[in-house]
N, CA and C of each residue as an Amber inpcrd file, in Angstrom:
protein
   294
   5.0380000-117.7350000 -81.2850000   6.3550000-118.3200000 -81.1540000
   7.1590000-117.5280000 -80.1140000   7.6990000-118.1990000 -79.1540000
   8.4640000-117.5630000 -78.0830000   9.8320000-117.1330000 -78.6170000
  10.2020000-115.8930000 -78.2930000  11.4920000-115.3380000 -78.7160000
  12.2050000-114.7470000 -77.5060000  13.5270000-114.7410000 -77.5330000
  14.2670000-114.1190000 -76.4260000  14.3480000-112.6010000 -76.5990000
  14.2170000-111.8880000 -75.5090000  14.3330000-110.4290000 -75.4880000
  15.2790000-110.0180000 -74.3730000  15.8770000-108.8690000 -74.5320000
  16.6510000-108.2430000 -73.4670000  15.9410000-106.9480000 -73.1130000
  15.5540000-106.8150000 -71.8620000  14.8470000-105.6250000 -71.3840000
  15.7700000-104.9280000 -70.3800000  16.0820000-103.6560000 -70.6610000
  17.0320000-102.9040000 -69.8460000  16.3370000-101.7090000 -69.2190000
  16.5240000-101.5280000 -67.9260000  15.8960000-100.4390000 -67.1710000
  16.9390000 -99.3690000 -66.8530000  16.5390000 -98.0980000 -67.0150000
  17.4230000 -96.9620000 -66.7730000  16.7720000 -95.9500000 -65.8340000
  17.5900000 -95.2430000 -65.0950000  17.1530000 -94.1200000 -64.2590000
  17.8630000 -92.8820000 -64.7790000  17.1160000 -91.8120000 -65.0550000
  17.7070000 -90.5500000 -65.4990000  18.2570000 -89.8270000 -64.2760000
  19.5420000 -89.5360000 -64.2860000  20.1850000 -88.8700000 -63.1610000
  21.1240000 -87.7770000 -63.6680000  21.5460000 -86.9370000 -62.7420000
  22.5360000 -85.9050000 -63.0490000  23.8950000 -86.3710000 -62.5570000
  24.9010000 -86.1730000 -63.3830000  26.2630000 -86.4960000 -62.9640000
  26.7490000 -85.4230000 -61.9980000  27.9110000 -85.6420000 -61.4200000
  28.4480000 -84.6780000 -60.4530000  28.7250000 -83.3200000 -61.0910000
  28.8900000 -83.3050000 -62.4310000  29.1050000 -82.0250000 -63.1060000
  27.8220000 -81.4580000 -63.7160000  26.6750000 -82.0620000 -63.3670000
  25.3810000 -81.5080000 -63.7630000  24.8400000 -81.9660000 -65.0980000
  25.4530000 -82.9560000 -65.7230000  24.9720000 -83.4600000 -67.0080000
  24.0280000 -84.6390000 -66.8130000  22.9510000 -84.6640000 -67.6330000
  21.9980000 -85.7740000 -67.6040000  22.6240000 -87.0280000 -68.2000000
  22.3120000 -88.1680000 -67.6270000  22.6510000 -89.4310000 -68.2620000
  21.7260000 -90.5250000 -67.7490000  21.6590000 -91.6190000 -68.5030000
  20.8280000 -92.7600000 -68.1280000  21.6870000 -93.7760000 -67.3990000
  21.4200000 -93.9650000 -66.1270000  22.1550000 -94.9410000 -65.3270000
  21.4620000 -96.2970000 -65.4450000  22.2370000 -97.3060000 -65.8220000
  21.7070000 -98.6570000 -65.9300000  21.2660000 -99.1460000 -64.5520000
  20.0180000 -99.6270000 -64.4620000  19.5040000-100.1830000 -63.2150000
  19.5500000-101.7060000 -63.2360000  19.1040000-102.2930000 -64.3470000
  19.1390000-103.7550000 -64.4720000  18.8690000-104.1390000 -65.9180000
  19.4790000-105.2430000 -66.3330000  19.2540000-105.8280000 -67.6550000
  18.6900000-107.2260000 -67.4300000  17.5190000-107.4960000 -68.0280000
  16.8280000-108.7650000 -67.8170000  16.6540000-109.4690000 -69.1600000
  17.0660000-110.7300000 -69.2200000  16.8320000-111.5560000 -70.4000000
  15.5760000-112.3680000 -70.1440000  14.6670000-112.3570000 -71.1190000
  13.3710000-113.0020000 -70.9150000  12.8440000-113.5230000 -72.2450000
  12.1120000-114.6220000 -72.2180000  11.4970000-115.1820000 -73.4240000
   9.9900000-114.9100000 -73.3870000   9.4540000-114.4780000 -74.5300000
   8.0300000-114.1710000 -74.6180000   7.5980000-114.2280000 -76.0750000
   6.2850000-114.2490000 -76.2910000   5.7480000-114.2580000 -77.6520000
   5.9030000-112.9100000 -78.3410000   5.7360000-111.8210000 -77.5770000
   5.7980000-110.4810000 -78.1500000   6.6630000-109.5750000 -77.2790000
   7.0570000-108.4530000 -77.8390000   7.8300000-107.4670000 -77.0770000
   7.0040000-106.9410000 -75.9050000   5.7130000-106.7610000 -76.1140000
   4.8410000-106.2780000 -75.0420000   4.7720000-107.2510000 -73.8720000
   4.6890000-108.5510000 -74.1800000   4.6710000-109.5540000 -73.1190000
   6.0150000-109.6150000 -72.4030000   7.1000000-109.4750000 -73.1640000
   8.4410000-109.4620000 -72.5570000   8.5710000-108.2700000 -71.6190000
   8.0730000-107.1330000 -72.0590000   8.1250000-105.9220000 -71.2420000
   7.3590000-106.1060000 -69.9360000   6.1570000-106.6190000 -70.0350000
   5.3330000-106.7960000 -68.8360000   5.9840000-107.7670000 -67.8490000
   6.4980000-108.8860000 -68.3410000   7.1450000-109.8670000 -67.4640000
   8.4100000-109.2910000 -66.8410000   9.1930000-108.5540000 -67.6240000
  10.4300000-107.9600000 -67.1020000  10.1280000-106.8870000 -66.0610000
   9.0750000-106.1160000 -66.2690000   8.7020000-105.0990000 -65.2880000
   8.3630000-105.7440000 -63.9510000   7.6500000-106.8570000 -63.9840000
   7.3140000-107.5650000 -62.7430000   8.5740000-108.1330000 -62.0960000
   9.4560000-108.6900000 -62.9180000  10.6890000-109.2680000 -62.3890000
  11.6100000-108.1880000 -61.8110000  11.5600000-106.9870000 -62.3670000
  12.3490000-105.8570000 -61.8720000  11.8050000-105.3610000 -60.5300000
  10.4850000-105.2350000 -60.4220000   9.8660000-104.6410000 -59.2330000
   9.7830000-105.5960000 -58.0540000   9.4840000-106.8440000 -58.3030000
   9.2040000-107.7910000 -57.2310000  10.3160000-107.9290000 -56.1870000
  11.5730000-108.1870000 -56.5670000  12.5990000-108.3540000 -55.5310000
  12.9070000-107.0640000 -54.7660000  12.5440000-105.9410000 -55.3410000
  12.7660000-104.6660000 -54.6820000  11.6390000-104.3250000 -53.7140000
  10.5690000-105.1060000 -53.7630000   9.4330000-104.8680000 -52.8800000
   8.6670000-103.6010000 -53.2260000   8.6740000-103.2450000 -54.5070000
   7.9550000-102.0480000 -54.9430000   6.7830000-102.4680000 -55.8320000
   5.6730000-101.7340000 -55.7890000   4.5130000-102.1190000 -56.5800000
   4.6470000-101.7710000 -58.0610000   5.5310000-100.8610000 -58.3880000
   5.6500000-100.3920000 -59.7660000   7.1210000-100.1400000 -60.0810000
   7.5880000-100.6480000 -61.2080000   8.9980000-100.5210000 -61.6040000
   9.4330000 -99.0610000 -61.7430000   8.4820000 -98.1630000 -61.9840000
   8.8220000 -96.7470000 -62.2020000   9.3180000 -96.0450000 -60.9480000
   9.2160000 -96.6940000 -59.7930000   9.8070000 -96.1240000 -58.5800000
  11.3320000 -96.1150000 -58.6600000  11.9010000 -97.0520000 -59.4070000
  13.3580000 -97.1860000 -59.4690000  13.9310000 -96.9970000 -60.8650000
  13.0970000 -96.7340000 -61.8610000  13.5820000 -96.5220000 -63.2290000
  12.6520000 -95.5400000 -63.9410000  13.2320000 -94.8250000 -64.9110000
  12.4520000 -93.8480000 -65.6710000  12.1600000 -94.2960000 -67.0910000
  12.9810000 -95.1990000 -67.6010000  12.7740000 -95.6490000 -68.9740000
  13.2360000 -97.0910000 -69.1110000  12.8230000 -97.6870000 -70.2190000
  13.1340000 -99.0910000 -70.4770000  13.4870000 -99.2440000 -71.9540000
  14.3770000-100.1630000 -72.2410000  14.7810000-100.4520000 -73.6120000
  14.5210000-101.9350000 -73.8570000  13.9020000-102.2480000 -74.9970000
  13.5920000-103.6370000 -75.3310000  14.2870000-103.9720000 -76.6420000
  14.9580000-105.1100000 -76.6500000  15.6240000-105.5570000 -77.8730000
  15.4340000-107.0560000 -78.0210000  15.1880000-107.4960000 -79.2520000
  15.1220000-108.9270000 -79.5180000  16.5400000-109.4670000 -79.4810000
  16.7290000-110.6150000 -78.8630000  18.0510000-111.2230000 -78.7430000
  18.0950000-112.4670000 -79.6080000  18.8820000-112.4130000 -80.6620000
  18.9840000-113.5320000 -81.5930000  20.3790000-114.1260000 -81.4970000
  20.5060000-115.2600000 -80.8240000  21.7840000-115.9600000 -80.6650000
  22.8530000-115.0650000 -80.0570000  22.4750000-114.3530000 -79.0070000
  23.4380000-113.5150000 -78.3120000  23.6720000-112.1750000 -78.9680000
  23.0540000-111.9350000 -80.1160000  23.1900000-110.6380000 -80.7820000
  21.8490000-109.9320000 -80.7390000  21.8590000-108.6590000 -80.4970000
  20.6220000-107.8910000 -80.3910000  20.2060000-107.4120000 -81.7760000
  18.9710000-107.7290000 -82.1540000  18.4550000-107.3350000 -83.4700000
  16.9950000-106.9090000 -83.3580000  16.6510000-105.8760000 -84.0410000
  15.2680000-105.5370000 -84.3470000  15.2600000-105.2660000 -85.8450000
  14.1140000-105.1270000 -86.4790000  14.1020000-104.9730000 -87.9360000
  15.0380000-103.8880000 -88.4630000  15.1840000-102.7870000 -87.7530000
  16.0580000-101.7160000 -88.2300000  17.3870000-101.6980000 -87.4760000
  17.7580000-102.8220000 -86.8320000  19.0000000-102.9690000 -86.0700000
  19.1250000-101.9850000 -84.9140000  18.0090000-101.4870000 -84.4290000
  18.0260000-100.6260000 -83.2440000  17.0870000-101.2040000 -82.2150000
  17.4020000-100.9670000 -80.9730000  16.4980000-101.4140000 -79.9160000
  15.4220000-100.3520000 -79.7200000  14.3860000-100.7350000 -79.0360000
  13.2740000 -99.8400000 -78.7530000  13.4710000 -99.2580000 -77.3700000
  13.6500000 -97.9550000 -77.3020000  13.8590000 -97.2740000 -76.0240000
  12.6420000 -96.4060000 -75.7640000  12.0730000 -96.5330000 -74.5780000
  10.8490000 -95.7860000 -74.3170000  10.7860000 -95.3250000 -72.8790000
   9.9810000 -94.3090000 -72.6880000   9.7510000 -93.7960000 -71.3370000
   8.7490000 -94.6990000 -70.6220000   8.5530000 -94.4470000 -69.3620000
   7.5890000 -95.2140000 -68.5800000   6.1980000 -95.1220000 -69.2070000
   5.8040000 -93.9460000 -69.6630000   4.4780000 -93.7710000 -70.2550000
   4.3520000 -94.5500000 -71.5630000   5.3920000 -94.5120000 -72.4040000
   5.3600000 -95.2390000 -73.6710000   5.2400000 -96.7350000 -73.4560000
   5.8390000 -97.2530000 -72.3820000   5.8060000 -98.6960000 -72.1390000
   4.3840000 -99.1730000 -71.8610000   3.5710000 -98.3510000 -71.2240000
   2.1590000 -98.7290000 -70.9970000   1.4460000 -98.8790000 -72.3340000
   1.7320000 -97.9900000 -73.2860000   1.0970000 -98.0550000 -74.6000000
   1.4910000 -99.3270000 -75.3440000   2.7510000 -99.7470000 -75.2400000
   3.1980000-100.9700000 -75.9040000   2.4810000-102.1840000 -75.3180000
   2.3220000-102.2450000 -74.0040000   1.6290000-103.3720000 -73.3820000
   0.1780000-103.4260000 -73.8530000  -0.4900000-102.2800000 -73.9420000
  -1.8770000-102.2570000 -74.3950000  -1.9870000-102.7570000 -75.8270000
  -1.0850000-102.3210000 -76.7040000  -1.0890000-102.7380000 -78.1000000
  -0.8590000-104.2350000 -78.2050000   0.0740000-104.7590000 -77.4280000
   0.4000000-106.1770000 -77.4480000  -0.7980000-107.0180000 -77.0160000
  -1.5360000-106.5680000 -76.0080000  -2.6990000-107.3270000 -75.5260000
  -3.7980000-107.3730000 -76.5760000  -3.9760000-106.2820000 -77.3400000
  -5.0030000-106.2570000 -78.3700000  -4.6860000-107.2470000 -79.4790000
  -3.4130000-107.4400000 -79.7980000  -3.0080000-108.3500000 -80.8680000
  -3.1220000-109.7990000 -80.4550000  -3.0020000-110.0760000 -79.1540000
  -3.0070000-111.4760000 -78.6730000  -4.3620000-112.1110000 -78.7950000
């Protein structure tokens, strides 16, 4: 069953006063059967217009949340935030289940 997801890309940067923070790069709304499929499609949509082969050139982490009628929900009411490496693991898990 296709569900809507919101996939958000962040870049870890230092502020002018030297503090770490996650700078929003792009937020993509996408429909997919699983979070892993949503992640993979959003990564392609993020990278393609930038002319880069891999989304990790412009972002360090990604957050995935199910979007239910304009409200973001996951079973524990938190979104899934992961590093670039963790996102590869989610895609692999999703493919095994399909």
